[in-house]
C-alpha positions in Angstrom: -27.8 -9.1 5.8 -26.1 -11.9 3.9 -22.6 -11.3 2.7 -19.9 -13.1 0.8 -16.3 -12.0 0.8 -13.2 -12.7 -1.2 -9.8 -11.8 0.2 -7.4 -10.8 -2.5 -10.1 -11.8 -5.0 -10.3 -15.3 -3.4 -13.7 -16.8 -2.5 -14.2 -17.7 1.1 -14.2 -14.7 3.5 -16.9 -12.4 4.5 -17.9 -8.8 3.8 -18.6 -6.9 -0.2 -19.0 -4.5 -5.7 -15.8 -2.0 -14.7 -16.1 -3.4 -17.6 -15.1 -0.5 -19.8 -16.5 -1.8 -23.0 -19.7 -3.2 -21.5 -20.8 -0.8 -18.8 -20.5 2.9 -18.3 -18.9 4.3 -15.2 -21.3 5.5 -12.6 -20.7 7.4 -9.4 -20.2 5.6 -6.2 -23.4 4.8 -4.4 -25.5 4.9 -7.5 -26.8 1.9 -9.4 -24.3 -0.3 -11.2 -24.9 -3.3 -13.4 -23.0 -6.4 -14.3 -23.5 -8.2 -17.6 -24.4 -11.7 -16.3 -25.1 -14.2 -19.2 -28.7 -15.2 -19.4 -30.0 -12.3 -17.3 -31.1 -8.8 -18.2 -28.9 -6.0 -16.9 -31.7 -4.5 -14.8 -31.8 -7.8 -12.9 -28.1 -7.5 -11.9 -28.1 -4.0 -10.3 -25.9 -3.4 -7.4 -24.7 -0.5 -5.3 -21.0 0.0 -5.2 -19.3 1.2 -2.0 -15.6 1.9 -2.0 -13.4 2.2 1.1 -9.9 1.4 2.3 -10.7 -2.2 2.7 -8.4 -4.8 1.1 -10.9 -7.3 -0.3 -14.1 -7.5 -2.4 -17.3 -8.5 -0.7 -21.0 -9.0 -1.7 -23.9 -8.3 0.6 -27.5 -9.1 0.0 -29.8 -6.9 2.1 -33.1 -8.1 3.6 -35.0 -6.4 0.8 -32.9 -8.3 -1.8 -30.8 -5.4 -3.0 -27.1 -6.0 -3.6 -24.2 -4.1 -2.2 -20.6 -4.6 -3.4 -17.8 -3.3 -1.2 -14.5 -2.8 -2.9 -11.1 -1.3 -2.3 -10.6 2.3 -3.5 -8.4 1.4 -6.5 -10.0 -1.8 -7.7 -10.8 -1.6 -11.4 -14.5 -1.8 -12.2 -14.0 -4.6 -14.7 -12.6 -6.7 -11.8 -15.6 -5.7 -9.7 -18.0 -6.7 -12.4 -16.2 -10.0 -12.9 -16.5 -10.7 -9.2 -20.2 -9.9 -9.3 -20.7 -12.2 -12.3 -18.7 -15.0 -10.7 -20.9 -14.9 -7.6 -24.3 -14.0 -9.0 -25.6 -17.5 -8.4 -24.8 -17.0 -4.7 -26.8 -13.7 -4.8 -29.8 -15.5 -6.3 -29.6 -18.3 -3.7 -29.6 -15.7 -0.9 -32.6 -13.9 -2.5 -34.5 -17.2 -2.7 -33.7 -18.0 0.9 -34.9 -14.5 2.0 -38.1 -15.0 0.0 -38.8 -18.3 1.8 -38.1 -16.7 5.2 -40.5 -13.8 4.4 -43.2 -16.4 3.5 -42.7 -18.1 6.8 -42.3 -15.0 8.9 -44.9 -14.1 11.5 -46.9 -11.1 10.6 -47.1 -8.7 13.6 -50.5 -7.2 14.2 -51.0 -3.6 15.2 -51.9 -4.7 18.7 -48.8 -6.9 19.1 -46.7 -4.0 17.9 -48.2 -1.5 20.5 -47.9 -4.0 23.3 -44.4 -5.0 22.2 -43.2 -1.3 22.1 -44.6 -0.7 25.6 -42.8 -3.8 26.9 -39.6 -2.7 25.2 -39.7 0.7 26.8 -39.8 -0.9 30.2 -37.5 -3.9 29.8 -34.7 -2.5 27.6 -33.9 0.5 29.8 -33.9 -1.7 32.9 -31.4 -4.2 31.3 -29.3 -1.4 29.9 -29.0 0.3 33.4 -28.1 -3.1 34.9 -25.3 -4.0 32.5 -24.0 -0.4 32.4 -23.3 -0.6 36.1 -21.6 -4.0 35.8 -19.5 -2.8 32.9 -18.6 0.6 34.4 -19.9 2.6 31.4 -22.3 5.5 30.9 -24.7 6.3 28.1 -27.0 9.0 27.0 -30.6 8.6 26.0 -32.3 5.4 24.9 -34.5 5.3 21.9 -36.9 2.4 21.1 -37.5 2.0 17.3 -38.5 -0.5 14.7 -35.4 -0.6 12.5 -35.5 -2.8 9.4 -31.9 -4.0 9.3 -30.4 -3.7 12.8 -31.2 -4.6 16.4 -29.3 -1.8 18.1 -26.8 1.0 17.7 -24.6 3.3 19.8 -23.7 6.8 18.6 -20.5 8.7 19.2 -22.3 10.7 21.8 -23.3 7.6 23.7 -27.0 7.6 22.7 -28.4 4.1 22.3 -31.1 2.8 20.0 -32.8 -0.5 20.2 -35.3 -2.4 18.1 -38.5 -3.1 20.1 -38.7 -6.6 18.5 -35.9 -7.6 20.9 -38.6 -8.4 23.4 -39.8 -11.1 21.0 -36.4 -12.8 21.5 -35.3 -15.0 24.4 -34.0 -12.8 27.3 -30.4 -14.0 26.8 -30.5 -12.7 23.3 -31.9 -9.3 24.3 -29.1 -9.1 27.0 -26.5 -9.8 24.3 -27.6 -6.9 22.2 -27.6 -4.6 25.2 -24.1 -5.6 26.2 -23.0 -5.4 22.5 -24.1 -1.8 22.3 -22.7 -0.8 25.8 -19.4 -2.3 24.8 -19.2 0.3 22.1 -18.9 2.9 25.0 -15.4 1.4 25.4 -14.6 0.5 21.8 -16.4 2.2 18.9 -15.5 -0.6 16.5 -15.6 -4.4 16.2 -12.0 -5.0 16.9 -10.7 -7.9 19.1 -10.6 -5.4 21.9 -14.3 -4.8 21.5 -15.2 -8.5 21.5 -13.0 -8.9 24.6 -15.2 -6.4 26.4 -18.3 -8.3 25.3 -16.8 -11.7 26.3 -15.8 -10.4 29.7 -19.4 -9.7 30.5 -20.9 -12.6 28.6 -18.5 -15.4 28.2 -21.0 -17.3 26.1 -21.9 -14.4 23.8 -21.2 -16.4 20.6 -24.1 -18.8 21.2 -26.3 -15.8 21.9 -25.2 -14.1 18.7 -25.9 -17.1 16.6 -29.3 -17.4 18.2 -30.0 -13.8 17.3 -29.0 -14.5 13.7 -31.2 -17.6 13.5 -34.3 -16.3 15.1 -33.9 -12.7 14.0 -34.5 -13.7 10.4 -38.2 -14.1 11.3 -38.6 -10.5 12.3 -36.1 -8.3 10.2 
């Protein structure tokens, strides 16, 4: 997912979405539109998510949909202004995603079946190996085909992994495993969390970048 953030309404940082006279208020999570000159409103639909964050941020999902993340009290006209100001960036990301989809390898049914079987063998083995090294426990492991993520860890300690990790280099697969196991110590992405990851994988940043680069072919 591509994202563009602005701290205190300033362009430059990462993460994500009233014009009282132009647009009607809609409930959080439903479709919102911004009046971008030269475009029909239906082309500028976005989903607004409010939270206790301090900045505005835009996100473009793999399917091209737009999410705008905003502080709880930010006026909608400011949000729409932010969207309009950065809509060219949205279109650029959509174009890049379309080009990636055109180049992406189409996985056959046979490749999928074989990949899932490999994942069911390899991923639990690597998870058990790193869990012992990191001194953590976990619940069940589920192998899935998520569309937007490579792995997850629930509050109960259950782990879920995307089978397509077996299509990645082994170092990248290990990074995702360690990342999820690190959540058994820190259920967040704070500096403490990344310190847990780095303790186990001092070169995790390079692996993370490789996942982002190569992962675009499969998600």
